[in-house]
C-alpha distance (Angstrom), angle and dihedral (degrees) to the residues before:
residue distance angle dihedral
X1 . . .
X2 3.81 . .
X3 3.83 92.6 .
X4 3.80 96.2 39.8
X5 3.83 112.3 108.3
X6 3.82 88.0 -146.5
X7 3.81 98.5 49.5
X8 3.80 107.9 21.6
X9 3.82 95.1 92.7
X10 3.81 88.3 59.9
X11 3.80 95.6 57.5
X12 3.80 104.7 31.0
X13 3.77 146.8 12.8
X14 3.80 125.3 -104.3
X15 3.80 91.2 -123.9
X16 3.80 94.9 53.8
X17 3.80 92.9 45.1
X18 3.82 88.3 54.1
X19 3.81 91.3 52.4
X20 3.81 92.1 51.6
X21 3.80 97.4 37.6
X22 3.80 121.1 113.2
X23 3.78 88.5 -99.1
X24 3.80 91.8 50.8
X25 3.80 91.7 48.8
X26 3.80 96.0 46.9
X27 3.81 91.7 44.6
X28 3.81 88.7 54.8
X29 3.82 89.1 52.5
X30 3.80 89.7 50.5
X31 3.80 91.5 48.7
X32 3.79 89.2 52.3
X33 3.81 93.7 49.9
X34 3.81 91.4 48.4
X35 3.80 92.9 47.9
X36 3.81 90.1 48.6
X37 3.79 91.8 52.7
X38 3.82 91.2 48.3
X39 3.80 92.0 48.4
X40 3.79 92.8 49.3
X41 3.79 91.3 47.5
X42 3.81 90.1 50.2
X43 3.80 88.9 52.4
X44 3.82 91.7 48.8
X45 3.80 96.2 -113.1
X46 3.81 97.5 117.5
X47 3.83 131.8 20.7
X48 3.80 118.3 -87.5
X49 3.81 87.9 -129.1
X50 3.81 89.8 58.7
X51 3.80 92.1 51.2
X52 3.81 90.2 50.1
X53 3.80 92.1 48.8
X54 3.83 91.5 49.0
X55 3.79 90.7 50.2
X56 3.80 90.5 49.8
X57 3.81 92.4 50.3
X58 3.80 97.0 42.7
X59 3.79 97.9 85.4
X60 3.77 123.1 126.7
X61 3.81 93.3 -130.3
X62 3.81 89.9 57.7
X63 3.81 93.0 61.6
X64 3.80 125.2 98.4
X65 3.80 96.8 -140.6
X66 3.80 94.7 -176.1
X67 3.78 91.3 55.0
X68 3.81 90.4 45.4
X69 3.79 91.9 52.9
X70 3.80 93.5 49.0
X71 3.81 91.5 49.3
X72 3.80 91.8 46.7
X73 3.81 90.9 53.6
X74 3.80 88.1 52.8
X75 3.83 101.6 43.3
X76 3.80 99.6 30.8
X77 3.82 97.5 -140.6
X78 3.83 118.1 97.0
X79 3.82 101.7 -148.6
X80 3.81 96.3 54.5
X81 3.84 92.5 72.1
X82 3.80 89.9 46.3
X83 3.79 92.1 54.3
X84 3.80 90.5 48.9
X85 3.80 90.2 51.7
X86 3.79 90.5 51.3
X87 3.80 89.9 48.9
X88 3.80 89.6 57.6
X89 3.81 91.1 51.3
X90 3.81 95.5 52.3
X91 3.77 134.7 64.9
X92 3.78 116.7 -104.3
X93 3.81 94.2 -98.5
X94 3.83 95.4 51.3
X95 3.80 92.0 42.3
X96 3.82 89.1 64.9
X97 3.82 90.4 69.4
X98 3.82 102.1 45.4
X99 3.82 112.7 122.5
X100 3.83 88.9 3.1
X101 3.82 110.9 -171.2
X102 3.82 94.1 -11.4
X103 3.77 133.0 119.0
X104 3.80 129.0 -147.1
X105 3.79 93.7 -101.6
X106 3.82 91.6 54.4
X107 3.79 90.9 60.8
X108 3.79 96.1 39.8
X109 3.81 94.6 47.3
X110 3.80 95.6 44.2
X111 3.79 91.5 43.9
X112 3.78 91.1 52.1
X113 3.80 90.0 48.0
X114 3.82 88.5 55.8
X115 3.81 89.6 51.8
X116 3.79 91.4 47.4
X117 3.81 90.8 50.4
X118 3.80 90.4 55.4
X119 3.80 89.7 45.2
X120 3.80 93.4 51.9
X121 3.81 89.5 48.9
X122 3.82 89.7 56.1
X123 3.79 92.9 48.6
X124 3.80 91.8 45.5
X125 3.81 91.1 55.2
X126 3.81 92.4 51.2
X127 3.79 91.3 43.2
X128 3.80 90.3 55.6
X129 3.81 90.2 50.5
X130 3.81 90.8 51.7
X131 3.81 92.0 46.5
X132 3.79 90.1 54.1
X133 3.81 91.4 47.6
X134 3.80 91.7 51.6
X135 3.80 91.1 47.0
X136 3.80 88.3 55.6
X137 3.81 91.2 50.1
X138 3.82 89.8 50.4
X139 3.79 90.6 54.4
X140 3.78 96.8 43.4
X141 3.80 95.3 46.5
X142 3.78 103.7 33.6
X143 3.83 87.9 118.1
X144 3.80 99.1 33.6
X145 3.79 100.7 117.5
X146 3.80 119.2 -145.1
X147 3.77 139.0 158.1
X148 3.76 116.7 -78.6
X149 3.79 107.9 -143.6
X150 3.79 131.8 -153.7
X151 3.80 123.6 179.5
X152 3.84 87.2 3.9
X153 3.82 90.3 -63.1
X154 3.79 131.4 108.5
X155 3.79 107.1 -95.6
X156 3.83 115.8 165.1
X157 3.80 133.3 -31.6
X158 3.78 124.8 -80.8
X159 3.79 131.8 164.0
X160 3.77 125.6 -107.0
X161 3.80 87.4 -124.4
X162 3.79 88.5 59.3
X163 3.82 91.4 51.1
X164 3.80 92.6 50.7
X165 3.82 90.4 45.7
X166 3.82 89.0 59.0
X167 3.82 88.6 53.2
X168 3.80 91.0 45.2
X169 3.79 93.8 50.1
X170 3.80 90.5 54.5
X171 3.79 92.5 49.9
X172 3.79 90.8 48.9
X173 3.79 89.0 57.1
X174 3.80 89.6 52.4
X175 3.80 88.1 49.8
X176 3.80 90.5 52.5
X177 3.81 92.2 47.9
X178 3.79 90.7 55.4
X179 3.81 92.1 75.3
X180 3.80 92.1 59.8
X181 3.79 92.5 39.5
X182 3.80 89.4 57.7
X183 3.79 93.2 45.6
X184 3.80 94.2 52.1
X185 3.80 99.4 33.3
X186 3.80 107.3 36.6
X187 3.80 95.1 67.4
X188 3.80 128.4 145.6
X189 3.80 116.4 -114.3
X190 3.80 119.2 -149.6
X191 3.78 119.0 139.5
X192 3.78 110.5 123.8
X193 3.79 124.1 -137.3
X194 3.82 100.7 -18.1
X195 3.80 99.7 4.7
X196 3.83 99.2 -95.0
X197 3.86 97.0 102.8
X198 3.78 87.9 -133.5
X199 3.83 90.3 158.3
X200 3.81 89.9 66.7
X201 3.79 96.2 41.4
X202 3.82 111.6 -163.0
X203 3.82 93.3 -7.3
X204 3.79 93.7 66.7
X205 3.79 98.5 95.5
X206 3.80 92.6 45.8
X207 3.80 90.5 54.3
X208 3.79 90.9 46.3
X209 3.80 90.8 52.3
X210 3.81 94.7 48.1
X211 3.82 92.1 43.2
X212 3.81 90.9 52.3
X213 3.80 90.5 49.7
X214 3.81 92.0 46.5
X215 3.82 91.2 54.3
X216 3.81 95.7 37.9
X217 3.80 92.4 -122.0
X218 3.78 133.0 133.3
X219 3.80 114.9 -89.2
X220 3.82 112.9 -126.6
X221 3.78 123.1 -135.5
X222 3.80 89.0 -138.4
X223 3.79 137.0 4.7
X224 3.81 113.2 -79.8
X225 3.80 103.5 -161.2
X226 3.80 90.5 135.8
X227 3.83 99.6 23.5
X228 3.81 105.6 89.7
X229 3.78 102.6 161.9
X230 3.82 92.1 111.4
X231 3.78 91.5 58.4
X232 3.78 91.6 44.0
X233 3.80 88.2 55.3
X234 3.79 90.9 52.3
X235 3.81 91.8 52.1
X236 3.79 90.7 45.2
X237 3.81 90.7 51.0
X238 3.81 91.3 50.3
X239 3.79 90.1 49.0
X240 3.81 92.7 48.6
X241 3.80 91.2 51.5
X242 3.80 90.9 49.0
X243 3.80 91.6 45.7
X244 3.80 90.3 54.3
X245 3.79 89.1 52.3
X246 3.81 89.1 46.1
X247 3.79 89.4 55.1
X248 3.81 91.2 49.4
X249 3.80 92.8 46.1
X250 3.80 91.3 49.4
X251 3.78 90.1 53.3
X252 3.80 93.5 45.5
X253 3.80 90.6 50.4
X254 3.82 89.6 49.9
X255 3.80 92.0 48.8
X256 3.83 88.5 49.9
X257 3.80 91.1 62.2
X258 3.79 112.6 123.6
X259 3.81 90.8 -118.0
X260 3.83 91.7 52.5
X261 3.83 106.0 26.1
X262 3.80 96.3 167.0
X263 3.81 99.2 133.8
X264 3.80 132.7 20.2
X265 3.76 138.8 -165.2
X266 3.82 116.3 -107.4
X267 3.79 107.6 -77.8
X268 3.78 134.0 -146.8
X269 3.78 125.5 169.2
X270 3.79 110.9 -68.1
X271 3.80 95.7 7.9
X272 3.79 113.0 141.9
X273 3.78 92.5 8.3
X274 3.79 121.5 161.5
X275 3.81 122.4 -128.3
X276 3.81 88.8 -130.9
X277 3.84 109.8 18.7
X278 3.82 111.2 64.7
X279 3.81 94.8 -164.9
X280 3.81 97.2 58.1
X281 3.81 124.1 117.1
X282 3.77 99.4 178.3
X283 3.80 122.6 -175.6
X284 3.80 109.3 -98.6
X285 3.79 105.4 172.7
X286 3.80 96.2 44.2
X287 3.83 96.4 59.8
X288 3.82 91.4 52.6
X289 3.80 94.1 46.3
X290 3.80 90.4 49.8
X291 3.81 94.0 46.0
X292 3.81 93.4 49.6
X293 3.81 92.3 45.0
X294 3.79 90.4 53.5
X295 3.80 92.0 47.2
X296 3.82 91.9 49.1
X297 3.78 91.4 65.4
X298 3.81 88.1 64.5
X299 3.81 88.2 59.4
X300 3.80 89.7 56.7
X301 3.79 91.6 54.4
X302 3.81 91.7 47.6
X303 3.79 93.8 49.1
X304 3.80 90.7 49.0
X305 3.79 86.3 54.6
X306 3.81 88.1 52.0
X307 3.80 89.0 59.0
X308 3.81 89.4 68.2
X309 3.81 97.3 88.5
X310 3.79 127.7 156.3
X311 3.80 130.1 -137.5
X312 3.83 116.2 -30.3
X313 3.82 96.5 -34.8
X314 3.76 128.1 14.0
X315 3.79 130.5 -135.4
X316 3.80 105.5 -125.8
X317 3.79 111.9 3.1
X318 3.82 96.3 88.1
X319 3.82 93.8 62.8
X320 3.80 88.4 45.7
X321 3.81 90.1 57.5
X322 3.79 90.6 47.6
X323 3.80 85.8 61.4
X324 3.79 97.9 41.1
X325 3.80 106.0 44.0
X326 3.83 99.6 52.1
X327 3.81 91.1 42.0
X328 3.80 91.5 50.9
X329 3.80 94.0 50.5
X330 3.78 96.6 41.4
X331 3.81 93.7 48.1
X332 3.79 91.9 44.0
X333 3.79 88.9 55.1
X334 3.81 89.4 56.7
X335 3.78 92.3 49.3
X336 3.80 92.7 48.4
X337 3.81 92.4 44.3
X338 3.79 93.1 55.1
X339 3.80 92.0 41.9
X340 3.78 90.7 54.4
X341 3.79 91.1 50.9
X342 3.81 90.8 46.9
X343 3.79 99.2 47.6
X344 3.80 97.5 37.4
X345 3.81 90.5 54.3
X346 3.81 103.0 30.7
X347 3.82 113.9 146.1
X348 3.81 115.7 -140.9
X349 3.81 121.3 -160.9
X350 3.82 104.5 -157.9
X351 3.81 92.5 176.5
X352 3.79 92.3 55.0
X353 3.79 89.3 49.1
X354 3.79 88.7 54.4
X355 3.80 92.0 48.0
X356 3.80 91.0 51.1
X357 3.79 89.8 50.2
X358 3.80 88.5 58.5
X359 3.79 98.6 40.0
X360 3.80 92.8 91.5
X361 3.77 93.8 54.1
X362 3.79 92.1 -106.7
X363 3.79 94.9 -56.1
X364 3.79 93.5 134.0
X365 3.83 86.3 65.6
X366 3.81 92.0 62.6
X367 3.81 92.4 103.3
X368 3.81 89.7 52.7
X369 3.81 90.7 53.0
X370 3.80 90.7 45.8
X371 3.80 92.0 52.8
X372 3.80 91.1 46.0
X373 3.79 90.4 52.6
X374 3.82 97.1 39.6
X375 3.84 98.2 78.7
X376 3.81 88.3 58.9
X377 3.81 102.4 43.0
X378 3.81 105.2 12.7
X379 3.80 128.0 -95.1
X380 3.81 96.7 -91.5
X381 3.80 94.9 52.4
X382 3.81 91.1 42.3
X383 3.81 89.9 52.3
X384 3.82 91.7 52.0
X385 3.81 94.2 45.9
X386 3.79 95.3 48.6
X387 3.82 91.1 41.5
X388 3.80 91.6 56.3
X389 3.79 91.2 44.6
X390 3.80 91.2 50.5
X391 3.82 90.6 50.1
X392 3.80 89.9 51.7
X393 3.80 90.8 51.6
X394 3.81 90.3 52.0
X395 3.82 93.6 45.5
X396 3.80 94.3 44.9
X397 3.80 96.5 40.3
X398 3.80 91.3 -124.3
X399 3.79 134.3 122.8
X400 3.77 127.3 -86.6
X401 3.80 90.0 -117.8
X402 3.79 92.8 53.2
X403 3.80 91.5 52.7
X404 3.81 93.3 44.5
X405 3.79 91.7 53.4
X406 3.80 88.8 55.3
X407 3.80 94.3 48.0
X408 3.79 108.4 91.1
X409 3.81 94.1 -170.8
X410 3.82 87.7 63.4
X411 3.78 101.0 35.0
X412 3.79 93.4 53.2
X413 3.82 85.6 69.0
X414 3.83 101.6 35.3
X415 3.79 135.2 48.0
X416 3.80 121.5 -137.2
X417 3.79 89.1 -110.2
X418 3.80 89.8 54.6
X419 3.80 90.0 48.9
X420 3.81 90.0 52.9
X421 3.79 90.3 51.1
X422 3.79 91.2 50.4
X423 3.81 91.2 49.0
X424 3.82 94.3 52.4
X425 3.85 106.8 104.0
X426 3.80 93.7 -150.6
X427 3.79 89.5 58.8
X428 3.80 90.7 59.2
X429 3.79 107.0 53.1
X430 3.79 93.5 101.1
X431 3.79 114.8 -156.2
X432 3.80 94.0 -21.6
X433 3.81 91.5 125.1
X434 3.79 92.5 51.2
X435 3.80 90.4 48.1
X436 3.80 89.7 51.9
X437 3.81 89.6 53.7
X438 3.81 90.9 50.4
X439 3.80 91.0 54.0
X440 3.81 92.9 44.7
X441 3.80 89.3 52.0
X442 3.82 87.7 61.4
X443 3.79 91.6 54.3
């Protein structure tokens, strides 16, 4: 589905597919080989002329990709054909120093880290756009009253600004986590055969430091060929972000139901149309966000499996990661892309929210009435009185106000004006507005 010209725009973004394309992957390998040569030249291990020649040869357009693929199928390790291609592009003297002291996993891991860094940058940019869109919704709808719902039932009033502030607060935590995710996951890999850099003797750590600086990656304290927790954290972070968007999309789709109809996806002519029912405006972004979010959790499980590595290099976990990491990033880009479109163009029907508040005859304000009555008769008695009155309203098909006005044991303590105040949804949103401001202050 990701590679299909017909479907790929549904499950990914063009930019992320480019990062994790064959060209993007091989270019990251080339960048790693060039940076390694520069670092080793800076540390005096190879001639500066050799590093310059390697950099000049290490260009994607210089590679014979068909020959590389055929060799890879024969030898079974992807960096060997790359090194041979670089050998052909360099003079004999420079060719001696290509891939000096490195092993295949060093180049593959560091190359994939470079791809992941670019991928996280893309997601961060879209995440910031979504955060700003939600902050705007919080401001615009801080006083837009709607039904708060628990267990799928109307419970007590909230504001739509409060609801979006809850979403926003969660995304801000993801945004904060990203700093640590980068620090622990975007780490340079250079260790040689078993991670000890024995081929470089005492110069190994100097090369590692300069290589990390050259690539702009974190320098590890020790080689991490079989320590994959940083990558697992990246996948988990991606999945958490997508799960948050899945939660939001599920709620939006629920609120789009004909019987609710309080919010709607952005609409253009024909969007969400049915092949048989001309009137339909089905959600189109929400189903994709939800599907991708559900699929992302499988990536977490697979990457946790990839953490189970033996000795100094494992048998099968590397190829597993080659499947998991690109899939996780590419699918996450689709989820974030659709979420940005959804939340930046969300339509809010404040009048429908108000109508739904009133559809139960004011029953969702029963707690407000109870708390208004409680200081005068005690909470327990107030709960019983309002509970019986609410039951009467349901049984008689009347409103809560109508039943309250006929209940002497309540009206002897409250005036009709006080009842009206207690039944006004905007008078019973607590400190929602202050909470919104606290979240917006974090933005």
